[in-house]
N, C-alpha and C positions, 0 to 999 in steps of 0.2 A: 465394733470389730473392724480391724484394719487388715487388709490382705495384700500380699505381694504377688504380682502376676508376672512371671518371667517371659522373655521373648524366646524364640526357638530359631535354630538354623537347620537347614537341610544339608548334610554332608554328602549325601548321595540321593539322587532322585531320578528314577527311570519310570516313564509312563508305559505300561505294557499293553493297554488297550482301552477302547471306549465301550461303555456299557449301554444297554438299551435304555436305561433310565436317564442317560445324559451324563452320568458320573464317569470317572476314569479309574481304571485299576492301575495301581502303581506299586513300586517298591522304593521305599525311602528310608534313609537313616537320619533320624532327627535327634537333636540334642538341645536341651534348655540351656540358656546362657543368662548371666547375671545382669541383664538390663530389665528393669521392672516398671510396670505401671503399678499404682497403688489404689486400692479400692477401700472405701469406708462404708460399712453397712450399719445403718441405724434403724432399729426396729421400733418405729413410732408412726403416728398418724394413720392414715387409711390409704389403701392402694399401693401400687409400686411406682416409684419415680426414680429417674436417673438424672444426675447433673454432671456435666463435664464442660470445662471452659474451652476445650479444643474445638475449633470451628467445624472440623470435618467429622465430628462424632455426633450422631443423632441422639436426641434426648426423648424420642418418641418410642412407640412400641416396636420399631424395627431394630432397636439396639439389642445386641446379643445378650447383654447383662440382664435386661428386662425379660427377654424371652427365656433365659435360663431360670430366673426366679419364678416366672409363671409356670413353667414346666415342672419345677420342683413342687410348687404348691398344688398343682393339679395331681401329681403322683402321691402327694401326702394326703390328698383328699380333704383339704381344709374346708372347701365349700365357701360360698360367698358369705360375708365379704372377705376378701383376701386379707391376711395379716399385713399391717402397714410396714412398708420397707422403703427406705431412702438409700440410693446407691450413689455415692460420690466417686467419680473416676478422675484420678490425676494421671494424665497421659505423658509418658516419656518414650514409649515405643512408637516409632513412626507409623502413622496410619497408612494402610494399603502399601506396606513396604516389604511384604514377604516374610515378616517376622512373627505373625500369628497373634498380634496384640488383642484383637477382638475375641478370638477363640480362647486366649488365656484368661481374659476378663470373665467370659462365660463359665469356664471351668472353675475359677475361683469362687464365683457366686454359688455354684452347685456345692462345692466343698465347704464353703463357709456356712451355708444354710444347713447342710447336713450336720455340721458340728453344733450349730446353734440349737437344732432340734434333737440333740442327743443321738446322732448317727442312726436314723431309721433305715438308711439304704447302704448296702454293701458297695464295695468298689466296683464290682462288675455291673451292678445296677446303675450306678452313677455313670459309668462309661457308656452303657446303653442309652441313657438319657442324653448324654453329651453328643452322641452321634446324630441325634435328631436336630442338633443345633449347627453342626458343621463337621467336616471330615477331620479337622485338626483338634477338635475339642477333647476327644478321648485321650489323646496324647498328653494334654495338659492335666488331665485327671491323674494319669499315671505319674507324671512329673519326673521321669528319669530318661536317660538316653534309650532309644528303642528303635528297632526295625519295624516299620509299619507297612503292611500289605493290604490288599483289598482296596477300598477307597481311602484307607488310612486307619481303619478301625481295628484291624488285626495287629495287635502290638506284642512284640517280644522284646523284653528288656535286654539291653546290651551292657555288659560290665567290662568289656575289653578296651574301652576307649581310654587313651592316656589323657591326663589333664592338659589343657591348652588355654591360650588366651586368644581372643578375637578382637580385631578392630573392625567394627561395623561402620560402613560408609553408606549413608543414604543421600542420593543426589538431589533430593528436594522435590521430586515429582511423584505422582501416584501412578500405580499400574493396576488395571482390572484383571483379577485372576481369571474370571470367566472369559474375557477377551483373549488372554494368552492361550488358554486351553483350546479355544475355538480355532485359533490359527495354527495350532500344533499339527504338524504332518507326521503321523506315527511311522510312516515308511522311512523317514529320514533319521529317526532316533537310533543311535548306534553306540550304546555305552560300552565301556570296557568289560571284558568277560570277568565278572566277579561272582564267585559262588557264595552261598550262604555260609559255608564252612569258614570263610575269611571273617565274617562278622561274629561267628560264635566260637572261634578258636580260643584256646587258653592264653595264647600270647597277646600282647597289646596290638591293637589294630593299627595298620599303617594308614593314617588318615590322609596324608598327602596323596598317596597312591589310590585312595578311594574316591576322592573328590570328583563329582560328576553331577550335572543337572541338565536334563533334556530341555527344560523350559528356557534355559539361558539363551540359546540361539534365537528363539522366538522374540524374547524381550529385547535382546541386544540389536536385532535387526531394526526395530523401531526406535530404539534409544541407544545409539552407538557409544554414548557416554559410559555404558557398562564396561566396555572394553578398556576405556581410559582409566577407570577406577581400578580394575584388576591389574593393569600394567603399573599403575602408581604404587599399589600395595606390594607387588612383587619386587619392584625396583627399590623399595624401602625396607626390604628384609623379610617380607612374609614368606613362610615356608610353603604356603599354598594360598590360593584365592579362588572364590566361587561366588556366584549370585545365589541367594537363598530363595526358595520357593519360586513364585512367579515374578519376584523382584519388586522394585528395582534395587533393593539393598544388596550390597556386595560385602562379603566378609574376608578379611585377611586372617589366616590361621598362623599363630606364632607359638613356638614352644618357649621362647625366651621373653621374659617380661620387659626387660630394658629395651630390647629391639622393638617391641610393640609400642612402648612409650615414645621412642624416637620417631617411629613411623607416624604416630598420632600427631606429633608436633609438626612434622614435615607436611602432612596432608592438610593440616588445619589452615594453611594459606589459601586453600580453595574456599571462597566465601559461601558458595552455594551448597557445599557438602556439609551434612551433619555427621559428626563422628561420635562413636560410643566405644569405649574400651571396656571389655568385660571378660569374665572367666567362664569356662564351661562348668556346668553343674553335673556331677556324676551321680551314680546310683546310690552312693553313701551320703551325699550332701543333703538331700531332701529339702534343699533351699527353695525348690520350686513349689512346694506345697504352701497353701495360704498360711500366713503367720499372724496370729492374733497379737496385737500390741496393747 
C-alpha cells in the first residue's frame, strides 16, 4: 500500500493562551497543499520497522509513523506478537519546517491501517487516536481545510476558501516548535479583529486579508532571513506571504499560476533556499487522504 501525505500551511494562527499541561490554546486556519511525502506499507515479517533515507528522520521508536502503528495495534487489541509492518518513507516535505510532515505521516499510517483492517474505527475515533500523537495529526485525518481550536483538535471544516497556488520557500535550516512556543510572549500577540463569521460566511474568504501568524515574530527575531523571504515573494508578485506554523518555511500565496511560476524561477537563484510550487487542496479534492497505488 502506497500512501500520499500532504503538507499543510497555516493561513491564520493566533495563540490565545497557555494551558496548565504545557500545551497552548490557539485558533488556526489550516489548509493541506499538494506537496507530498510518500509512505509504503508492507505487511510482512515481525514487529514494526521504519526506513527513511533522510538523515534527520529517526528510524527508531520515536518516529511518529511507528508510534501511530503501535497505537493502532493496541486499540485493535492484536496482542503480542504485533502484526509485521514495514514502513518506508520518502521525504519531500522539509523536516521541522512548519509544514506538518511528521504529523501527516502519522495520520496516513492510521488511515492506511484502518483501510487494511476493513475500517474497524470511525473517523472520530481515528481523530481521538491521532491527538495522542500530536496536535496537528487530527487535522491530517480530516484532510480538508479547517479552522482548528483548542490545542488543534477541535476541527470545523471550511468550504469558503478559494483555490490558490503557493510557492513554499524553505531556507534550509530547522526550527524547534517547542522552543518557539517557549519564547512566545502572549502579551504581545495582537492579531487583526477577525470574527468566526468571516471563516464561515457563504462568500469566498479573503485569504490575503486573513493572513496572520503570532509565531512569525518569534522565529523571525532569531532568523531575520524570514523577512527577506517574505519580501522576495511579495516583490515577485505574491498576493500575500506568511510564515507557516513555527517556521521557518514561508509561503507566497498566488491566485495566478503563471505569476507563481515566474516567482519560482526568480527565487531559484538563491542556492540555499528549497522551493516547492503547489496547489491548495479543497474540501472536494480529497487528495490529502491516503491513496492506495
